[in-house]
C-alpha positions as a LaTeX table, in Angstrom:
\begin{tabular}{lrrr}
\hline
Residue & $x$ (\AA) & $y$ (\AA) & $z$ (\AA) \\
\hline
Met1 & 13.91 & $-19.24$ & 29.38 \\
Thr2 & 12.22 & $-20.03$ & 25.97 \\
Leu3 & 12.58 & $-17.06$ & 23.31 \\
His4 & 9.52 & $-16.63$ & 21.40 \\
Leu5 & 10.79 & $-14.06$ & 18.45 \\
Ser6 & 8.66 & $-13.41$ & 15.14 \\
Gly7 & 9.85 & $-15.71$ & 12.37 \\
Arg8 & 9.38 & $-12.78$ & 9.94 \\
Ala9 & 12.63 & $-11.37$ & 8.17 \\
Thr10 & 10.72 & $-8.43$ & 6.41 \\
Ser11 & 8.60 & $-5.59$ & 8.11 \\
Thr12 & 5.21 & $-3.86$ & 7.51 \\
Gly13 & 5.99 & $-0.81$ & 9.56 \\
Thr14 & 8.05 & 2.08 & 8.58 \\
Gly15 & 10.80 & 1.74 & 11.32 \\
Val16 & 11.38 & 1.67 & 14.76 \\
Lys17 & 13.38 & 5.04 & 15.03 \\
Pro18 & 10.43 & 7.07 & 13.53 \\
Ala19 & 7.72 & 5.53 & 16.14 \\
Leu20 & 10.69 & 6.24 & 18.90 \\
Ala21 & 10.58 & 10.09 & 18.16 \\
Ala22 & 6.77 & 9.98 & 17.73 \\
Met23 & 6.26 & 8.23 & 21.23 \\
Ala24 & 9.52 & 10.61 & 22.95 \\
Ser25 & 7.43 & 13.17 & 22.27 \\
Gly26 & 4.06 & 12.34 & 23.74 \\
Gly27 & 2.39 & 10.92 & 20.37 \\
Pro28 & 0.70 & 7.66 & 19.45 \\
Val29 & 1.84 & 5.22 & 16.64 \\
Val30 & 0.29 & 2.03 & 14.58 \\
Leu31 & 1.98 & $-1.00$ & 15.88 \\
Val32 & 1.42 & $-4.01$ & 13.69 \\
Asp33 & 0.93 & $-7.20$ & 14.92 \\
Asp34 & 2.89 & $-9.36$ & 11.78 \\
Arg35 & 2.84 & $-12.75$ & 13.71 \\
Ala36 & $-0.37$ & $-13.42$ & 11.78 \\
Ala37 & $-1.31$ & $-13.64$ & 8.07 \\
Arg38 & $-3.66$ & $-10.39$ & 8.80 \\
Ala39 & $-1.58$ & $-8.67$ & 10.35 \\
Asn40 & $-4.02$ & $-6.30$ & 12.55 \\
Gly41 & $-2.82$ & $-3.22$ & 13.89 \\
Phe42 & $-2.97$ & $-1.00$ & 17.28 \\
Leu43 & $-2.56$ & 2.27 & 18.38 \\
Val44 & $-0.23$ & 2.74 & 21.20 \\
Ile45 & 1.05 & 5.25 & 23.24 \\
Ala46 & 3.38 & 5.57 & 26.18 \\
Ala47 & 1.03 & 5.75 & 29.54 \\
Glu48 & 2.69 & 8.64 & 30.72 \\
Ala49 & 1.64 & 10.75 & 28.08 \\
Val50 & $-2.03$ & 10.10 & 27.78 \\
Thr51 & $-4.48$ & 13.02 & 28.10 \\
Thr52 & $-8.40$ & 13.35 & 28.03 \\
Gly53 & $-7.51$ & 13.93 & 24.09 \\
Ser54 & $-5.71$ & 11.26 & 23.20 \\
Ala55 & $-7.83$ & 8.64 & 25.20 \\
Ala56 & $-10.69$ & 9.71 & 23.27 \\
Phe57 & $-8.70$ & 9.13 & 19.88 \\
Phe58 & $-8.31$ & 5.76 & 21.33 \\
Val59 & $-11.91$ & 5.08 & 21.94 \\
Arg60 & $-13.15$ & 6.72 & 18.97 \\
His61 & $-11.01$ & 4.45 & 16.57 \\
Ser62 & $-10.90$ & 1.25 & 18.56 \\
Ser63 & $-13.79$ & $-1.30$ & 20.38 \\
Gly64 & $-13.41$ & 0.52 & 23.20 \\
Leu65 & $-11.03$ & $-1.70$ & 25.04 \\
Leu66 & $-8.54$ & 0.30 & 26.38 \\
Cys67 & $-5.55$ & $-2.25$ & 27.67 \\
Val68 & $-2.64$ & $-0.95$ & 29.62 \\
Ala69 & 0.59 & $-3.22$ & 29.26 \\
Leu70 & 2.33 & $-3.16$ & 32.54 \\
Pro71 & 5.59 & $-4.87$ & 33.77 \\
Gly72 & 4.71 & $-8.09$ & 36.05 \\
Ala73 & 6.48 & $-6.35$ & 39.14 \\
Glu74 & 4.15 & $-3.36$ & 38.74 \\
Cys75 & 1.02 & $-5.65$ & 38.52 \\
Asp76 & 2.17 & $-7.47$ & 41.72 \\
Arg77 & 2.79 & $-4.34$ & 43.50 \\
Leu78 & $-0.83$ & $-3.21$ & 42.34 \\
Asp79 & $-2.38$ & $-6.29$ & 43.32 \\
Leu80 & $-3.71$ & $-6.95$ & 39.99 \\
Pro81 & $-4.46$ & $-10.54$ & 39.70 \\
Ala82 & $-4.73$ & $-12.27$ & 36.27 \\
Met83 & $-8.62$ & $-12.36$ & 35.03 \\
Thr84 & $-10.22$ & $-15.05$ & 34.80 \\
Gly85 & $-9.37$ & $-17.36$ & 32.03 \\
Ala86 & $-6.53$ & $-15.31$ & 31.05 \\
Ala87 & $-3.91$ & $-17.68$ & 32.20 \\
Asn88 & $-5.18$ & $-20.34$ & 30.20 \\
Asp89 & $-4.44$ & $-18.87$ & 26.78 \\
Pro90 & $-1.00$ & $-18.82$ & 26.36 \\
Asp91 & $-1.43$ & $-16.82$ & 23.24 \\
Gly92 & $-3.56$ & $-14.26$ & 24.54 \\
Leu93 & $-3.07$ & $-11.11$ & 26.42 \\
Ala94 & $-2.28$ & $-11.71$ & 30.37 \\
Ala95 & $-5.62$ & $-9.61$ & 31.15 \\
Cys96 & $-5.68$ & $-8.78$ & 35.11 \\
Val97 & $-8.81$ & $-7.44$ & 36.29 \\
Thr98 & $-10.29$ & $-4.30$ & 35.35 \\
Val99 & $-9.33$ & $-1.17$ & 37.10 \\
Asp100 & $-10.56$ & 2.55 & 37.45 \\
Ala101 & $-9.26$ & 5.03 & 39.17 \\
Ala102 & $-10.59$ & 5.36 & 43.19 \\
Ser103 & $-10.86$ & 9.32 & 43.43 \\
Gly104 & $-10.83$ & 12.24 & 40.61 \\
Ile105 & $-13.68$ & 10.50 & 38.28 \\
Ser106 & $-17.25$ & 9.91 & 38.01 \\
Thr107 & $-18.29$ & 6.92 & 35.83 \\
Gly108 & $-15.48$ & 5.66 & 34.96 \\
Ile109 & $-16.06$ & 5.50 & 30.81 \\
Ser110 & $-15.42$ & 8.96 & 29.76 \\
Ala111 & $-11.95$ & 10.14 & 28.01 \\
His112 & $-11.29$ & 11.97 & 30.78 \\
Asp113 & $-12.17$ & 8.95 & 33.66 \\
Arg114 & $-10.08$ & 6.52 & 31.66 \\
Ala115 & $-7.26$ & 9.03 & 30.99 \\
Arg116 & $-7.12$ & 9.73 & 34.93 \\
Thr117 & $-6.83$ & 5.92 & 35.58 \\
Val118 & $-4.10$ & 5.22 & 33.00 \\
Ala119 & $-2.16$ & 7.92 & 34.38 \\
Leu120 & $-2.39$ & 6.30 & 37.80 \\
Leu121 & $-1.27$ & 3.14 & 35.95 \\
Ala122 & 1.60 & 4.50 & 34.75 \\
Asn123 & 2.70 & 6.64 & 37.93 \\
Pro124 & 5.85 & 4.38 & 39.94 \\
Glu125 & 3.97 & 6.44 & 43.22 \\
Ser126 & $-0.04$ & 4.91 & 42.94 \\
Ser127 & $-0.65$ & 1.96 & 45.35 \\
Glu128 & $-3.75$ & $-0.72$ & 45.24 \\
Ala129 & $-5.58$ & 1.73 & 47.37 \\
Asp130 & $-5.93$ & 4.09 & 44.20 \\
Phe131 & $-7.92$ & 1.67 & 42.23 \\
Ile132 & $-11.25$ & 0.05 & 42.24 \\
Arg133 & $-12.28$ & $-2.89$ & 40.83 \\
Pro134 & $-13.76$ & $-3.86$ & 38.30 \\
Gly135 & $-13.15$ & $-0.78$ & 35.95 \\
His136 & $-13.29$ & 0.36 & 32.48 \\
Val137 & $-9.49$ & $-0.28$ & 31.65 \\
Ile138 & $-7.50$ & $-3.35$ & 31.50 \\
Pro139 & $-3.93$ & $-3.77$ & 32.83 \\
Val140 & $-2.11$ & $-6.31$ & 30.90 \\
Arg141 & 0.90 & $-8.13$ & 32.33 \\
Ala142 & 3.65 & $-7.87$ & 29.80 \\
Ala143 & 6.19 & $-10.36$ & 30.07 \\
Glu144 & 9.81 & $-9.97$ & 31.68 \\
Gly145 & 12.15 & $-9.37$ & 28.95 \\
Gly146 & 9.18 & $-8.38$ & 26.64 \\
Val147 & 9.57 & $-9.23$ & 22.97 \\
Phe148 & 12.89 & $-11.57$ & 23.72 \\
His149 & 10.46 & $-13.60$ & 25.95 \\
Arg150 & 6.93 & $-13.02$ & 23.92 \\
Asp151 & 6.68 & $-11.57$ & 20.84 \\
Gly152 & 3.17 & $-10.15$ & 21.90 \\
Val153 & 1.46 & $-6.75$ & 21.55 \\
Ala154 & 1.95 & $-5.99$ & 25.09 \\
Glu155 & 5.34 & $-6.90$ & 25.11 \\
Ala156 & 5.85 & $-4.61$ & 22.13 \\
Ala157 & 4.28 & $-1.73$ & 23.23 \\
Ala158 & 6.01 & $-2.01$ & 26.77 \\
Asp159 & 9.48 & $-1.79$ & 24.85 \\
Leu160 & 8.73 & 0.80 & 22.69 \\
Ala161 & 7.66 & 3.40 & 25.63 \\
Arg162 & 10.85 & 2.05 & 27.52 \\
Ala163 & 13.12 & 2.53 & 24.22 \\
Ala164 & 11.44 & 6.06 & 23.63 \\
Gly165 & 12.12 & 7.17 & 27.27 \\
His166 & 9.59 & 6.52 & 29.14 \\
Arg167 & 8.54 & 4.14 & 31.82 \\
Pro168 & 7.70 & 0.52 & 29.94 \\
Val169 & 3.77 & 1.39 & 30.64 \\
Ala170 & 1.65 & 1.75 & 27.57 \\
Leu171 & $-1.80$ & 2.16 & 26.14 \\
Phe172 & $-2.98$ & 0.16 & 23.52 \\
Ala173 & $-6.18$ & $-0.70$ & 21.48 \\
Ala174 & $-7.17$ & $-2.63$ & 18.47 \\
Leu175 & $-7.95$ & $-0.69$ & 15.79 \\
Asp176 & $-11.29$ & $-1.43$ & 14.44 \\
Ser177 & $-11.71$ & $-1.97$ & 10.60 \\
Val178 & $-14.02$ & 0.70 & 8.75 \\
Leu179 & $-14.72$ & $-1.07$ & 5.96 \\
Thr180 & $-15.53$ & $-4.21$ & 7.66 \\
Pro181 & $-17.01$ & $-2.84$ & 11.03 \\
Thr182 & $-16.77$ & $-6.69$ & 12.45 \\
Glu183 & $-13.37$ & $-7.04$ & 11.97 \\
Leu184 & $-10.31$ & $-5.51$ & 13.06 \\
Ala185 & $-8.18$ & $-3.08$ & 10.63 \\
His186 & $-5.42$ & $-4.73$ & 8.79 \\
Gly187 & $-3.14$ & $-4.53$ & 5.82 \\
Ala188 & $-3.82$ & $-1.75$ & 3.24 \\
Glu189 & $-6.53$ & 0.10 & 5.55 \\
Leu190 & $-3.84$ & 0.46 & 8.62 \\
Asp191 & $-1.47$ & 2.36 & 5.94 \\
Thr192 & $-4.33$ & 4.81 & 4.92 \\
Phe193 & $-5.70$ & 5.15 & 8.76 \\
Ala194 & $-1.85$ & 6.20 & 9.59 \\
Arg195 & $-1.57$ & 8.63 & 6.55 \\
Thr196 & $-5.26$ & 10.08 & 7.50 \\
His197 & $-3.59$ & 11.26 & 10.94 \\
Gly198 & $-0.16$ & 11.58 & 10.40 \\
Leu199 & 1.23 & 8.70 & 12.46 \\
Val200 & 3.78 & 6.38 & 12.24 \\
Thr201 & 3.81 & 2.80 & 11.63 \\
Val202 & 5.67 & 0.21 & 13.33 \\
Ser203 & 5.34 & $-3.91$ & 13.85 \\
Ile204 & 6.65 & $-6.39$ & 16.09 \\
Ser205 & 9.14 & $-7.76$ & 13.92 \\
Asp206 & 10.84 & $-3.96$ & 13.91 \\
Val207 & 11.01 & $-4.09$ & 17.65 \\
Ile208 & 12.45 & $-7.20$ & 17.91 \\
Ala209 & 15.18 & $-6.25$ & 15.45 \\
His210 & 16.02 & $-2.88$ & 17.03 \\
Arg211 & 16.50 & $-4.77$ & 20.14 \\
Leu212 & 18.67 & $-7.34$ & 18.81 \\
Ser213 & 20.47 & $-4.70$ & 16.94 \\
Ala214 & 20.76 & $-1.91$ & 19.72 \\
Glu215 & 21.14 & $-3.52$ & 23.21 \\
Pro216 & 23.35 & $-5.55$ & 25.13 \\
Leu217 & 22.78 & $-9.12$ & 24.85 \\
Val218 & 25.95 & $-10.28$ & 27.11 \\
Ser219 & 28.35 & $-9.59$ & 29.69 \\
Arg220 & 31.87 & $-10.16$ & 29.70 \\
Lys221 & 32.79 & $-12.16$ & 32.89 \\
Val222 & 36.26 & $-13.84$ & 32.95 \\
Thr223 & 39.36 & $-14.35$ & 30.85 \\
Ala224 & 41.85 & $-16.89$ & 30.66 \\
Arg225 & 44.53 & $-18.56$ & 28.82 \\
Leu226 & 43.77 & $-22.04$ & 27.14 \\
Pro227 & 46.46 & $-24.09$ & 25.50 \\
Leu228 & 44.63 & $-26.00$ & 22.99 \\
Gln229 & 45.83 & $-28.89$ & 20.22 \\
Ala230 & 45.67 & $-26.05$ & 17.86 \\
Gly231 & 47.53 & $-23.49$ & 20.12 \\
Val232 & 47.38 & $-21.32$ & 23.00 \\
Thr233 & 44.29 & $-19.16$ & 22.85 \\
Arg234 & 43.00 & $-16.09$ & 25.06 \\
Thr235 & 39.37 & $-17.89$ & 26.26 \\
Val236 & 36.69 & $-14.97$ & 27.49 \\
Gly237 & 33.44 & $-15.78$ & 29.01 \\
Tyr238 & 30.38 & $-14.08$ & 28.53 \\
His239 & 26.94 & $-14.15$ & 30.71 \\
Gly240 & 23.67 & $-13.84$ & 28.48 \\
Leu241 & 21.79 & $-11.01$ & 29.86 \\
Val242 & 18.77 & $-12.54$ & 28.16 \\
Asp243 & 18.52 & $-16.03$ & 28.88 \\
Gly244 & 21.32 & $-16.25$ & 31.52 \\
Ala245 & 23.34 & $-18.91$ & 29.50 \\
Glu246 & 27.05 & $-19.25$ & 29.64 \\
His247 & 29.20 & $-18.40$ & 26.39 \\
Leu248 & 32.77 & $-18.47$ & 25.05 \\
Ala249 & 35.31 & $-16.55$ & 22.73 \\
Leu250 & 38.50 & $-18.34$ & 21.74 \\
Val251 & 40.61 & $-15.56$ & 20.87 \\
Val252 & 43.88 & $-16.13$ & 18.86 \\
Gly253 & 45.89 & $-12.66$ & 18.32 \\
Arg254 & 45.15 & $-8.88$ & 18.59 \\
Pro255 & 41.45 & $-8.71$ & 16.62 \\
Arg256 & 40.51 & $-5.45$ & 18.70 \\
Asp257 & 40.19 & $-3.03$ & 15.70 \\
Gly258 & 41.31 & $-5.73$ & 13.53 \\
Glu259 & 39.61 & $-5.68$ & 9.71 \\
Asp260 & 38.34 & $-8.81$ & 8.04 \\
Val261 & 39.19 & $-10.76$ & 11.20 \\
Pro262 & 38.76 & $-14.85$ & 10.65 \\
Val263 & 35.61 & $-15.83$ & 12.59 \\
His264 & 33.66 & $-19.04$ & 13.24 \\
Ile265 & 30.52 & $-18.78$ & 15.05 \\
His266 & 29.88 & $-22.38$ & 16.65 \\
Arg267 & 26.98 & $-23.74$ & 18.44 \\
Glu268 & 27.83 & $-26.46$ & 21.27 \\
Cys269 & 27.19 & $-29.84$ & 20.24 \\
Leu270 & 28.30 & $-32.28$ & 23.42 \\
Thr271 & 27.76 & $-35.25$ & 21.33 \\
Gly272 & 30.00 & $-34.01$ & 18.70 \\
Asp273 & 32.34 & $-31.26$ & 20.35 \\
Val274 & 33.26 & $-33.97$ & 23.06 \\
Phe275 & 32.73 & $-37.28$ & 21.88 \\
Gly276 & 33.39 & $-37.01$ & 18.34 \\
Ser277 & 30.39 & $-38.28$ & 17.09 \\
Leu278 & 30.13 & $-38.77$ & 13.59 \\
Arg279 & 26.65 & $-38.09$ & 12.91 \\
Cys280 & 27.36 & $-34.81$ & 12.19 \\
Glu281 & 30.50 & $-32.33$ & 11.17 \\
Cys282 & 30.57 & $-30.31$ & 14.24 \\
Arg283 & 33.39 & $-31.42$ & 16.10 \\
Tyr284 & 35.55 & $-31.35$ & 12.38 \\
Arg285 & 34.15 & $-27.95$ & 11.93 \\
Leu286 & 35.33 & $-26.65$ & 15.06 \\
Asp287 & 38.71 & $-28.39$ & 14.68 \\
Arg288 & 39.23 & $-27.08$ & 11.21 \\
Ala289 & 38.46 & $-23.35$ & 12.08 \\
Leu290 & 41.00 & $-23.10$ & 15.36 \\
Ala291 & 43.36 & $-24.76$ & 13.21 \\
Thr292 & 42.78 & $-22.18$ & 10.14 \\
Ile293 & 42.72 & $-19.41$ & 12.61 \\
Thr294 & 45.99 & $-20.61$ & 14.55 \\
Ala295 & 47.61 & $-20.28$ & 11.30 \\
Glu296 & 46.43 & $-17.04$ & 10.04 \\
Gly297 & 47.70 & $-15.91$ & 14.08 \\
Ile298 & 44.57 & $-14.09$ & 14.55 \\
Gly299 & 40.95 & $-14.83$ & 14.52 \\
Val300 & 38.15 & $-15.64$ & 16.89 \\
Val301 & 35.68 & $-18.93$ & 17.57 \\
Val302 & 32.87 & $-17.79$ & 19.29 \\
Tyr303 & 31.32 & $-20.98$ & 20.99 \\
Leu304 & 27.66 & $-20.40$ & 21.93 \\
Arg305 & 26.22 & $-22.51$ & 24.78 \\
Pro306 & 22.21 & $-21.69$ & 24.13 \\
Ser307 & 20.36 & $-22.52$ & 27.83 \\
Gly308 & 18.92 & $-25.53$ & 27.95 \\
Thr309 & 19.86 & $-27.53$ & 24.60 \\
Ala310 & 23.23 & $-29.43$ & 25.65 \\
Gly311 & 23.60 & $-32.45$ & 23.46 \\
His312 & 21.72 & $-31.05$ & 20.27 \\
Cys313 & 23.56 & $-30.80$ & 17.08 \\
Gly314 & 25.29 & $-27.47$ & 16.17 \\
Ser315 & 24.96 & $-28.32$ & 12.88 \\
Ala316 & 20.76 & $-29.05$ & 12.92 \\
Thr317 & 18.50 & $-26.16$ & 11.98 \\
Gly318 & 17.13 & $-25.20$ & 15.27 \\
Arg319 & 13.91 & $-22.91$ & 15.68 \\
Phe320 & 14.51 & $-19.38$ & 14.15 \\
Asp321 & 14.07 & $-17.43$ & 17.08 \\
Thr322 & 16.78 & $-19.17$ & 19.13 \\
Asp323 & 19.34 & $-19.05$ & 16.11 \\
Arg324 & 18.65 & $-15.01$ & 15.43 \\
Met325 & 19.04 & $-14.46$ & 19.20 \\
Leu326 & 22.15 & $-16.83$ & 18.97 \\
Ser327 & 23.60 & $-14.88$ & 16.17 \\
Ser328 & 22.97 & $-11.35$ & 17.47 \\
Val329 & 25.05 & $-12.78$ & 20.96 \\
Ala330 & 27.75 & $-13.63$ & 18.57 \\
Ala331 & 27.77 & $-9.99$ & 16.76 \\
His332 & 27.57 & $-8.70$ & 20.37 \\
Ile333 & 30.44 & $-10.75$ & 21.55 \\
Leu334 & 32.62 & $-9.71$ & 18.74 \\
Gln335 & 31.95 & $-6.09$ & 19.24 \\
Asp336 & 33.14 & $-6.43$ & 22.61 \\
Leu337 & 36.25 & $-7.95$ & 21.56 \\
Gly338 & 36.86 & $-4.80$ & 19.52 \\
Val339 & 36.63 & $-6.68$ & 16.12 \\
Arg340 & 35.39 & $-3.87$ & 13.11 \\
Ser341 & 34.89 & $-6.06$ & 10.41 \\
Val342 & 34.47 & $-9.99$ & 10.37 \\
His343 & 35.45 & $-12.83$ & 7.57 \\
Leu344 & 33.08 & $-15.50$ & 8.34 \\
Leu345 & 34.46 & $-19.17$ & 8.35 \\
Thr346 & 31.22 & $-20.51$ & 7.71 \\
Asp347 & 28.63 & $-19.45$ & 5.04 \\
Asn348 & 25.28 & $-18.66$ & 7.26 \\
Ala349 & 23.21 & $-16.06$ & 6.11 \\
Gly350 & 21.14 & $-15.62$ & 9.64 \\
His351 & 25.14 & $-15.23$ & 10.92 \\
Arg352 & 25.69 & $-12.76$ & 8.40 \\
Ala353 & 22.60 & $-10.40$ & 8.99 \\
Ala354 & 23.04 & $-10.50$ & 12.29 \\
Leu355 & 26.49 & $-9.39$ & 12.25 \\
Gln356 & 26.05 & $-6.76$ & 9.37 \\
Asp357 & 22.76 & $-5.43$ & 11.89 \\
Arg358 & 25.18 & $-4.33$ & 14.35 \\
Gly359 & 27.10 & $-2.64$ & 12.08 \\
Leu360 & 30.04 & $-5.20$ & 11.52 \\
Pro361 & 30.65 & $-5.60$ & 7.61 \\
Thr362 & 31.27 & $-9.34$ & 7.08 \\
Arg363 & 32.58 & $-11.31$ & 3.91 \\
Ile364 & 33.06 & $-15.18$ & 3.69 \\
His365 & 36.46 & $-16.17$ & 3.90 \\
Gly366 & 38.41 & $-18.01$ & 1.05 \\
Leu367 & 38.91 & $-20.98$ & 3.12 \\
Ala368 & 35.09 & $-21.32$ & 4.62 \\
Val369 & 35.09 & $-24.31$ & 6.95 \\
Ala370 & 32.11 & $-25.66$ & 5.48 \\
Ala371 & 33.62 & $-25.70$ & 2.09 \\
Ile372 & 36.74 & $-27.71$ & 3.51 \\
Ser373 & 36.03 & $-31.66$ & 2.68 \\
\hline
\end{tabular}
């Protein structure tokens, strides 16, 4: 499973929590697509909360193309095949054939009619027979795993709806620019629009950061005692809930509720860890970390095994998205072990940020492995 996370560390939005509060109460928000330099904006609302009034608001301030982000399972259940050509654009929306409600509407294009269609798409009791094709609402298949799998507008919209307590089905539409009518609204114009209408703005990066910091990323599977050259450790196995990868924690002493617990976060490197390759320092750092932790009588080595990358050098710089996810996985593992604050044995900005995002105060250990020669 390949993760596609935004590479920007900063956010253009005002935060996820205000956006979730607004969506939980049935209101819309402005979602900023900060993957691109222009950072276009989209109106988003939980599909369950759509009314004739909110549908009219969406039509008034967009090009009129109303999309509904749906989980793939819902698209399959409602027999919504991909729109011709949509599957050939990996960076575009996974648009399905357009639909209208089969009953309770007139032409299908009015705000009332489209609100009715959106409500049916959001209803888990709806069936294929409740829709006619083509229509005036565009269902969009949101990737399984949401923004952890694809950092798209549909995925972020569905993730926001779910996190706000609604079904993961969301209405969204691109905001048109008033200043340049041939373009989409972006930048300062989005801020002005949000202030004018009293809306909260949130970015795709905000959604990713929120999920990384708030959601469970691994589950504990097995615990065993493992004698090593450095000493006996308690080994805890974890299963990744996002990509299915298997990770390990090598635990010395009793770190639960421990303060300033020595921690080394290590990415699997088959050639270095197993065969002692001299092309990298992976084996050296792992051995030194285990020796340091064993000598102190307490600590954790988090051994990360990213899916599909066995053999890659753990000291090499990988994709930002994979590194960011793995750092957050390590933070979740340490939380599961009861660690309350961390002394990192390797000075890594990504690890520090992920640990702090999950509420783990972090400092660099005086004998940082990276500094030992």
